[in-house]
KEFI-85982 format. One line per 2 residues: their letters; for each residue x, y, z of N, C-alpha, C. Coordinates in steps of 0.05 Angstrom, whole numbers. Last residue first. Layout:
! KEFI-85982
a	X/Y/Z/X/Y/Z/X/Y/Z ~ ...
***
This chain:
! KEFI-85982
ra	-430/26/257/-440/-1/268/-469/3/269 ~ -382/37/208/-402/50/223/-419/27/232
sa	-306/23/231/-337/17/214/-358/32/230 ~ -246/44/223/-267/45/242/-291/40/219
gp	-198/64/199/-209/32/194/-231/28/209 ~ -168/97/261/-169/89/233/-187/66/225
sm	-220/116/307/-198/104/296/-199/93/269 ~ -252/183/298/-251/152/296/-233/139/296
gl	-259/236/283/-241/231/306/-236/197/318 ~ -293/267/253/-308/248/278/-285/238/299
kr	-266/282/205/-270/304/234/-282/286/255 ~ -277/248/171/-246/246/191/-250/263/212
hd	-320/252/151/-319/236/170/-289/237/184 ~ -352/309/119/-320/297/129/-316/279/149
wt	-393/333/77/-384/317/101/-360/312/99 ~ -445/377/46/-415/374/52/-411/351/75
vt	-483/411/-3/-479/391/25/-449/378/27 ~ -509/461/-30/-485/450/-27/-482/430/-1
rn	-555/490/-73/-548/481/-43/-517/463/-53 ~ -550/510/-123/-571/519/-105/-573/513/-81
ah	-490/521/-165/-506/515/-140/-526/529/-129 ~ -488/508/-231/-494/531/-212/-511/521/-191
vr	-445/482/-280/-463/479/-252/-467/503/-236 ~ -444/483/-345/-431/500/-317/-451/493/-300
vg	-419/446/-401/-444/446/-374/-425/462/-355 ~ -413/457/-471/-404/456/-439/-424/460/-428
vr	-409/407/-522/-422/427/-508/-411/438/-482 ~ -377/392/-582/-383/389/-556/-399/414/-547
nh	-353/385/-633/-379/370/-631/-390/370/-603 ~ -289/388/-608/-301/378/-630/-335/369/-624
ll	-257/380/-561/-283/398/-565/-298/400/-583 ~ -214/347/-572/-229/347/-542/-256/362/-551
te	-190/383/-611/-198/356/-623/-223/347/-598 ~ -174/426/-585/-189/422/-606/-208/400/-619
ve	-136/403/-550/-161/413/-538/-178/417/-558 ~ -99/384/-589/-109/362/-575/-137/372/-562
sr	-81/431/-616/-99/411/-627/-110/392/-612 ~ -58/459/-566/-77/467/-577/-100/447/-594
hq	-10/433/-545/-34/422/-538/-58/435/-554 ~ 38/462/-562/45/437/-559/8/420/-559
se	29/520/-558/42/512/-583/47/474/-586 ~ 7/524/-505/-10/533/-530/1/514/-558
ey	-3/481/-457/21/493/-470/10/497/-493 ~ -20/457/-396/-31/469/-425/-8/485/-436
pa	-2/398/-361/-10/435/-360/-8/439/-392 ~ -47/343/-373/-20/356/-369/-25/385/-372
vh	-98/314/-364/-77/299/-384/-46/317/-380 ~ -131/332/-321/-125/301/-327/-108/292/-347
re	-124/392/-313/-130/373/-299/-127/343/-299 ~ -120/406/-370/-96/410/-348/-101/394/-321
fv	-172/390/-392/-144/383/-404/-121/387/-384 ~ -206/422/-364/-210/392/-358/-183/379/-370
sv	-189/475/-377/-188/466/-348/-186/434/-347 ~ -196/474/-432/-167/479/-430/-167/468/-396
gi	-252/468/-435/-234/441/-449/-209/450/-431 ~ -265/515/-413/-277/488/-403/-260/468/-407
dw	-244/555/-450/-236/552/-418/-244/526/-407 ~ -281/534/-496/-247/536/-496/-238/527/-467
lq	-329/556/-474/-322/525/-486/-295/515/-483 ~ -318/608/-472/-323/597/-456/-318/566/-457
sp	-310/618/-529/-287/624/-512/-292/605/-483 ~ -360/603/-558/-335/586/-563/-316/595/-541
ee	-419/584/-530/-404/605/-533/-370/596/-535 ~ -450/546/-504/-436/539/-527/-420/559/-541
il	-463/514/-446/-447/534/-452/-436/526/-483 ~ -521/511/-404/-506/495/-426/-490/519/-439
ea	-519/508/-335/-525/521/-359/-508/509/-379 ~ -562/473/-283/-542/470/-308/-545/487/-331
wg	-570/475/-218/-581/481/-247/-556/484/-262 ~ -565/439/-159/-571/462/-173/-587/457/-202
vi	-526/415/-112/-550/407/-126/-555/437/-133 ~ -465/375/-97/-478/401/-107/-506/401/-124
ev	-439/345/-44/-459/344/-64/-471/370/-71 ~ -374/326/-30/-391/348/-31/-414/347/-51
gr	-340/292/27/-363/291/-3/-370/317/-2 ~ -309/233/56/-312/259/56/-326/264/26
le	-291/177/96/-308/189/78/-311/212/81 ~ -257/153/139/-245/171/120/-259/184/98
dy	-287/121/167/-270/144/180/-259/159/161 ~ -301/75/134/-320/97/143/-306/119/151
ae	-248/78/80/-260/67/102/-285/88/112 ~ -241/109/31/-247/79/28/-260/73/56
gs	-249/171/-4/-250/157/24/-254/125/15 ~ -291/219/-30/-266/207/-30/-271/190/-2
ev	-333/251/-81/-324/236/-63/-301/223/-55 ~ -378/292/-116/-354/283/-113/-352/273/-83
lc	-439/302/-144/-427/288/-128/-391/282/-129 ~ -494/340/-171/-462/322/-179/-450/322/-151
ti	-553/345/-205/-537/339/-182/-509/329/-186 ~ -602/390/-245/-569/374/-238/-564/369/-208
rp	-644/423/-285/-640/412/-258/-617/387/-258 ~ -663/429/-332/-632/437/-326/-626/429/-297
dr	-695/395/-377/-695/396/-350/-669/403/-344 ~ -676/391/-434/-706/390/-424/-712/397/-397
rl	-624/400/-427/-641/417/-446/-672/416/-445 ~ -606/355/-402/-608/376/-386/-621/398/-407
nv	-620/311/-438/-634/313/-409/-633/345/-402 ~ -579/324/-470/-601/319/-486/-627/325/-461
ak	-534/319/-441/-536/345/-457/-570/343/-461 ~ -533/262/-426/-541/280/-410/-544/313/-419
qs	-527/232/-476/-558/235/-464/-558/258/-444 ~ -503/279/-526/-501/257/-506/-526/260/-490
tv	-498/312/-569/-525/293/-575/-518/271/-548 ~ -452/336/-561/-475/360/-559/-501/339/-561
kt	-406/310/-513/-422/314/-535/-444/319/-541 ~ -383/352/-462/-392/329/-465/-407/334/-495
qi	-350/380/-402/-361/386/-434/-361/355/-444 ~ -361/415/-342/-354/392/-359/-360/397/-385
av	-351/449/-285/-360/454/-313/-349/426/-325 ~ -359/488/-217/-353/463/-237/-370/468/-266
dg	-335/554/-218/-360/536/-215/-349/512/-231 ~ -292/590/-227/-300/577/-203/-316/559/-199
dl	-295/600/-284/-301/618/-272/-303/615/-239 ~ -300/532/-289/-306/563/-305/-316/579/-286
fg	-263/474/-286/-278/494/-273/-281/514/-297 ~ -281/400/-297/-259/429/-289/-274/446/-283
yw	-283/335/-298/-294/360/-296/-263/377/-292 ~ -303/273/-322/-279/290/-308/-291/316/-319
ma	-361/233/-293/-353/249/-307/-318/266/-296 ~ -405/180/-291/-380/187/-280/-365/212/-300
va	-471/187/-289/-447/180/-302/-427/198/-287 ~ -543/176/-282/-515/180/-269/-492/170/-286
hi	-607/189/-295/-583/183/-310/-557/196/-295 ~ -667/171/-265/-641/185/-257/-617/173/-276
tg	-733/176/-292/-713/166/-278/-682/178/-277 ~ -766/212/-320/-761/224/-292/-744/198/-276
dh	-766/201/-378/-784/184/-354/-788/191/-325 ~ -727/227/-396/-749/238/-397/-772/223/-387
nf	-679/236/-334/-681/222/-363/-715/234/-367 ~ -640/285/-301/-665/271/-306/-675/258/-335
tc	-578/275/-280/-593/292/-291/-619/270/-291 ~ -511/273/-243/-539/266/-246/-557/280/-263
mt	-446/248/-242/-465/275/-252/-494/263/-251 ~ -395/247/-200/-415/233/-210/-436/248/-217
mt	-326/263/-222/-352/271/-204/-378/249/-215 ~ -256/255/-210/-273/245/-223/-302/261/-202
ra	-216/273/-175/-213/276/-209/-236/267/-224 ~ -200/322/-125/-216/302/-138/-211/298/-169
ev	-179/368/-121/-162/348/-110/-174/324/-127 ~ -216/403/-121/-191/411/-141/-170/389/-133
ll	-253/395/-87/-261/392/-116/-233/394/-132 ~ -222/397/-35/-229/369/-47/-238/370/-76
ak	-216/449/-33/-192/438/-36/-205/411/-48 ~ -266/475/-33/-252/478/-54/-232/457/-60
ve	-281/450/20/-295/445/1/-280/446/-31 ~ -244/478/48/-241/451/50/-258/438/19
pa	-258/527/47/-236/522/37/-233/493/31 ~ -312/527/66/-312/534/40/-278/524/29
sm	-318/464/110/-311/495/105/-308/500/80 ~ -361/413/117/-329/424/108/-334/451/106
qi	-390/378/174/-392/398/153/-365/408/146 ~ -389/344/216/-371/340/198/-376/355/170
qg	-415/378/264/-385/367/264/-368/363/235 ~ -466/383/247/-446/407/246/-417/401/247
rr	-484/330/250/-479/338/222/-463/367/225 ~ -486/297/293/-452/309/291/-457/321/260
kv	-531/275/346/-531/293/316/-500/302/309 ~ -527/219/374/-525/249/379/-518/254/344
gd	-543/169/380/-564/185/381/-552/210/378 ~ -503/130/371/-511/140/394/-529/161/402
gy	-487/117/321/-508/109/328/-515/112/354 ~ -420/125/328/-442/121/306/-457/113/319
gg	-405/128/403/-399/127/370/-422/128/356 ~ -418/129/452/-400/144/447/-386/141/418
pt	-451/64/452/-443/90/472/-416/102/455 ~ -493/54/401/-462/47/410/-453/70/427
pg	-561/37/409/-536/58/411/-505/47/418 ~ -574/-33/396/-583/-2/407/-557/13/398
sv	-600/-68/341/-579/-62/361/-582/-35/371 ~ -647/-116/325/-644/-90/332/-623/-85/348
np	-661/-170/292/-635/-168/319/-634/-139/311 ~ -726/-190/270/-703/-175/269/-686/-171/288
tg	-747/-256/278/-750/-232/284/-719/-215/282 ~ -737/-311/273/-745/-298/251/-751/-269/254
ap	-717/-337/317/-742/-335/318/-754/-323/292 ~ -659/-327/313/-674/-358/306/-702/-357/301
gp	-658/-262/276/-653/-280/299/-668/-312/295 ~ -638/-234/218/-658/-245/236/-651/-267/256
sr	-588/-187/214/-602/-214/203/-618/-223/228 ~ -609/-122/232/-591/-144/229/-604/-165/219
lm	-619/-57/226/-626/-76/223/-606/-99/216 ~ -618/-1/272/-600/-11/249/-609/-41/251
***
């Protein structure tokens, strides 16, 4: 790890920390999340970062509320939104759901895959209800139908199909609370 330059202008490179982060021990297997842990985080979290490719190859990253469609992460967005335009051109997508403030609390799920645009009314409705229930209130037909209809006006659904999922849960490292990566 590079630190601020020393008096002679050369970087001060710290060595491994015995028994801690930076000690050269590979901990990837130790911090991976199980399928039930992944599901729990996805259900618990409120927002994800959704990344698509712009026409010039740069990344378009936006925070999104999400729901589920048959167990897959799904969102709804305006038909003409930049993310929808990008996905029509190139369906590759990466989504990140994460939580934690201190290093020893960090956990996350990165979903790398492809997006299916959903225009079929019943599936789009299911996405709308899922997003509504996760972020507004439990759905009751007599009370909320018009709200979900408004939410879905001029919208398209996006269902995320995972090719690869990367997970981490630093709580599994057993570090003292509030520990930082050295």
